[in-house]
SEFI-725579 format. One record per residue (C-alpha): residue number from 1; z, x, y; residue in three letters. Coordinates in pm, whole numbers. Example, Ala and Ser with C-alpha at 12.3 -4.5 7.8 and 13.67 -1.06 7.14 Angstrom:
2
+-----+--------+--------+--------+-----+
!   n !     c3 !     c1 !     c2 ! res !
+-----+--------+--------+--------+-----+
!   1 !    780 !   1230 !   -450 ! Ala !
!   2 !    714 !   1367 !   -106 ! Ser !
+-----+--------+--------+--------+-----+
END
This chain:
164
+-----+--------+--------+--------+-----+
!   n !     c3 !     c1 !     c2 ! res !
+-----+--------+--------+--------+-----+
!   1 !  -4001 !    332 !  -3390 ! Met !
!   2 !  -3655 !    281 !  -3250 ! Ser !
!   3 !  -3547 !    -60 !  -3130 ! Gln !
!   4 !  -3466 !     83 !  -2781 ! Asp !
!   5 !  -3810 !    236 !  -2738 ! Ser !
!   6 !  -3978 !    -99 !  -2822 ! Ile !
!   7 !  -3747 !   -320 !  -2609 ! Val !
!   8 !  -3755 !    -95 !  -2298 ! Thr !
!   9 !  -4080 !   -166 !  -2110 ! Pro !
!  10 !  -4168 !    172 !  -1977 ! Ser !
!  11 !  -4476 !    387 !  -2011 ! Val !
!  12 !  -4291 !    681 !  -2159 ! Glu !
!  13 !  -4136 !    479 !  -2433 ! Asp !
!  14 !  -4285 !    331 !  -2746 ! Gly !
!  15 !  -4387 !    -16 !  -2631 ! Arg !
!  16 !  -4734 !     87 !  -2518 ! Ser !
!  17 !  -4767 !    284 !  -2850 ! Asp !
!  18 !  -4663 !    -29 !  -3039 ! Leu !
!  19 !  -4918 !   -240 !  -2854 ! Asn !
!  20 !  -5188 !      6 !  -2945 ! Glu !
!  21 !  -5090 !      3 !  -3314 ! Ile !
!  22 !  -5082 !   -376 !  -3333 ! Val !
!  23 !  -5424 !   -396 !  -3148 ! Cys !
!  24 !  -5584 !   -157 !  -3398 ! Asp !
!  25 !  -5444 !   -340 !  -3697 ! Gln !
!  26 !  -5545 !   -673 !  -3568 ! Val !
!  27 !  -5900 !   -545 !  -3477 ! Lys !
!  28 !  -5951 !   -414 !  -3823 ! Ser !
!  29 !  -5822 !   -742 !  -3987 ! Ala !
!  30 !  -6044 !   -963 !  -3761 ! Thr !
!  31 !  -6361 !   -752 !  -3758 ! Ala !
!  32 !  -6498 !   -924 !  -4078 ! Asp !
!  33 !  -6473 !  -1266 !  -3902 ! Tyr !
!  34 !  -6665 !  -1157 !  -3591 ! Gly !
!  35 !  -6368 !  -1171 !  -3364 ! Ile !
!  36 !  -6329 !   -879 !  -3120 ! Glu !
!  37 !  -5982 !   -792 !  -3002 ! Ile !
!  38 !  -5967 !   -604 !  -2671 ! Thr !
!  39 !  -5602 !   -593 !  -2594 ! Asp !
!  40 !  -5260 !   -698 !  -2737 ! Val !
!  41 !  -4941 !   -745 !  -2534 ! Lys !
!  42 !  -4612 !   -830 !  -2681 ! Ile !
!  43 !  -4439 !  -1092 !  -2463 ! Lys !
!  44 !  -4115 !  -1132 !  -2647 ! Arg !
!  45 !  -3899 !   -979 !  -2912 ! Phe !
!  46 !  -3663 !  -1207 !  -3093 ! Asp !
!  47 !  -3371 !  -1071 !  -3290 ! Leu !
!  48 !  -3279 !  -1218 !  -3632 ! Pro !
!  49 !  -3036 !  -1497 !  -3581 ! Ser !
!  50 !  -2765 !  -1324 !  -3778 ! Glu !
!  51 !  -2783 !  -1023 !  -3538 ! Asn !
!  52 !  -2818 !  -1221 !  -3208 ! Glu !
!  53 !  -2448 !  -1310 !  -3171 ! Glu !
!  54 !  -2337 !   -953 !  -3243 ! Ala !
!  55 !  -2576 !   -812 !  -2988 ! Val !
!  56 !  -2450 !  -1063 !  -2721 ! Tyr !
!  57 !  -2081 !   -982 !  -2800 ! Gln !
!  58 !  -2165 !   -616 !  -2772 ! Arg !
!  59 !  -2329 !   -668 !  -2437 ! Met !
!  60 !  -2029 !   -869 !  -2321 ! Ile !
!  61 !  -1792 !   -605 !  -2439 ! Ser !
!  62 !  -1992 !   -328 !  -2266 ! Asp !
!  63 !  -1983 !   -522 !  -1932 ! Arg !
!  64 !  -1612 !   -592 !  -1966 ! Asn !
!  65 !  -1553 !   -217 !  -2021 ! Gln !
!  66 !  -1747 !   -132 !  -1712 ! Ile !
!  67 !  -1564 !   -401 !  -1517 ! Ala !
!  68 !  -1223 !   -262 !  -1638 ! Glu !
!  69 !  -1328 !     84 !  -1532 ! Lys !
!  70 !  -1404 !    -39 !  -1184 ! Tyr !
!  71 !  -1086 !   -229 !  -1167 ! Arg !
!  72 !   -880 !     72 !  -1277 ! Ala !
!  73 !  -1062 !    296 !  -1021 ! Glu !
!  74 !   -997 !     35 !   -749 ! Gly !
!  75 !   -627 !      6 !   -846 ! Ser !
!  76 !   -594 !    384 !   -838 ! Ser !
!  77 !   -750 !    411 !   -498 ! Glu !
!  78 !   -540 !    123 !   -367 ! Ala !
!  79 !   -221 !    296 !   -490 ! Ala !
!  80 !   -325 !    625 !   -328 ! Lys !
!  81 !   -388 !    443 !      4 ! Met !
!  82 !    -60 !    254 !    -23 ! Lys !
!  83 !    133 !    576 !    -95 ! Asn !
!  84 !    -40 !    752 !    196 ! Asp !
!  85 !     52 !    470 !    433 ! Val !
!  86 !    407 !    451 !    307 ! Asp !
!  87 !    437 !    821 !    371 ! Lys !
!  88 !    302 !    794 !    723 ! Gln !
!  89 !    536 !    498 !    796 ! Val !
!  90 !    838 !    694 !    676 ! Asn !
!  91 !    743 !    988 !    884 ! Ile !
!  92 !    693 !    776 !   1197 ! Ile !
!  93 !   1019 !    584 !   1143 ! Val !
!  94 !   1221 !    901 !   1082 ! Ser !
!  95 !   1070 !   1065 !   1391 ! Asp !
!  96 !   1154 !    765 !   1593 ! Ala !
!  97 !   1515 !    760 !   1469 ! Lys !
!  98 !   1552 !   1128 !   1549 ! Ala !
!  99 !   1415 !   1067 !   1895 ! Gln !
! 100 !   1642 !    766 !   1946 ! Ala !
! 101 !   1949 !    972 !   1841 ! Glu !
! 102 !   1847 !   1251 !   2091 ! Glu !
! 103 !   1826 !    990 !   2371 ! Val !
! 104 !   2168 !    840 !   2270 ! Val !
! 105 !   2322 !   1187 !   2261 ! Ala !
! 106 !   2175 !   1273 !   2602 ! Glu !
! 107 !   2313 !    949 !   2735 ! Gly !
! 108 !   2661 !   1016 !   2598 ! Glu !
! 109 !   2655 !   1369 !   2743 ! Arg !
! 110 !   2568 !   1233 !   3083 ! Gln !
! 111 !   2842 !    964 !   3049 ! Tyr !
! 112 !   3103 !   1230 !   2966 ! Met !
! 113 !   2981 !   1451 !   3248 ! Gln !
! 114 !   3021 !   1159 !   3482 ! Leu !
! 115 !   3367 !   1078 !   3362 ! Leu !
! 116 !   3467 !   1438 !   3403 ! Ala !
! 117 !   3330 !   1448 !   3753 ! Glu !
! 118 !   3482 !   1115 !   3839 ! Thr !
! 119 !   3835 !   1184 !   3715 ! Phe !
! 120 !   3871 !   1541 !   3814 ! Asn !
! 121 !   4205 !   1502 !   3983 ! Thr !
! 122 !   4545 !   1399 !   3838 ! Ala !
! 123 !   4557 !   1080 !   4049 ! Glu !
! 124 !   4211 !    976 !   3933 ! Lys !
! 125 !   4297 !   1054 !   3565 ! Glu !
! 126 !   4626 !    848 !   3596 ! Asn !
! 127 !   4432 !    555 !   3745 ! Phe !
! 128 !   4174 !    574 !   3459 ! Tyr !
! 129 !   4459 !    569 !   3200 ! Ile !
! 130 !   4613 !    270 !   3383 ! Phe !
! 131 !   4285 !     69 !   3382 ! Met !
! 132 !   4229 !    146 !   3014 ! Arg !
! 133 !   4577 !     33 !   2934 ! Ser !
! 134 !   4517 !   -297 !   3116 ! Leu !
! 135 !   4188 !   -342 !   2936 ! Glu !
! 136 !   4364 !   -287 !   2603 ! Thr !
! 137 !   4643 !   -531 !   2695 ! Leu !
! 138 !   4383 !   -789 !   2803 ! Lys !
! 139 !   4189 !   -748 !   2465 ! Ala !
! 140 !   4509 !   -775 !   2260 ! Ser !
! 141 !   4606 !  -1099 !   2436 ! Leu !
! 142 !   4275 !  -1268 !   2381 ! Ser !
! 143 !   4354 !  -1414 !   2040 ! Gly !
! 144 !   4599 !  -1697 !   1945 ! Glu !
! 145 !   4885 !  -1458 !   1922 ! Gln !
! 146 !   5021 !  -1408 !   2278 ! Lys !
! 147 !   5315 !  -1186 !   2188 ! Thr !
! 148 !   5294 !   -813 !   2235 ! Ile !
! 149 !   5554 !   -557 !   2130 ! Ile !
! 150 !   5573 !   -232 !   2320 ! Leu !
! 151 !   5792 !     68 !   2286 ! Gly !
! 152 !   6063 !    128 !   2551 ! Ala !
! 153 !   5895 !    455 !   2655 ! Asn !
! 154 !   5540 !    307 !   2669 ! Ser !
! 155 !   5371 !    360 !   3002 ! Glu !
! 156 !   5237 !      4 !   2978 ! Leu !
! 157 !   5581 !   -139 !   2932 ! Ala !
! 158 !   5705 !     47 !   3236 ! Lys !
! 159 !   5415 !    -88 !   3437 ! Ile !
! 160 !   5462 !   -446 !   3316 ! Leu !
! 161 !   5838 !   -430 !   3397 ! Gln !
! 162 !   5777 !   -277 !   3733 ! Gly !
! 163 !   5974 !     36 !   3663 ! Leu !
! 164 !   5699 !    273 !   3764 ! Glu !
+-----+--------+--------+--------+-----+
END
């Protein structure tokens, strides 16, 4: 009989057969003494001490292999989930950036349209140029350097000198 069939306590395996064989042998051995054996049950199987440590190590090794398999499967699933989430995040972010750029472009289009409508005559255009020149002059005089050099034909120089 194989060791597995004896150790496994199921009806289909050999433990019940082993119990019957042992019972028959004990009955025949004790019949001369007036002892009647009705049943034999094996309560425990002990391995030889030299095999016991090897069996325990093999059991530990088997459990470690199963645990590693579960860890590997879990890591694989986690990586798949992380990649899927990263992909979705990238799609959402790129869609949001594209939408933001569309909104900015629409705002710039409306701004340019308003400017064109606002400065549609020569006087309004000249006033706009004058205001922008003053803003530029103000920005250039905001630092520690208060000196500005302008060309003689510069519109801003003419305005500052009162020639225009």
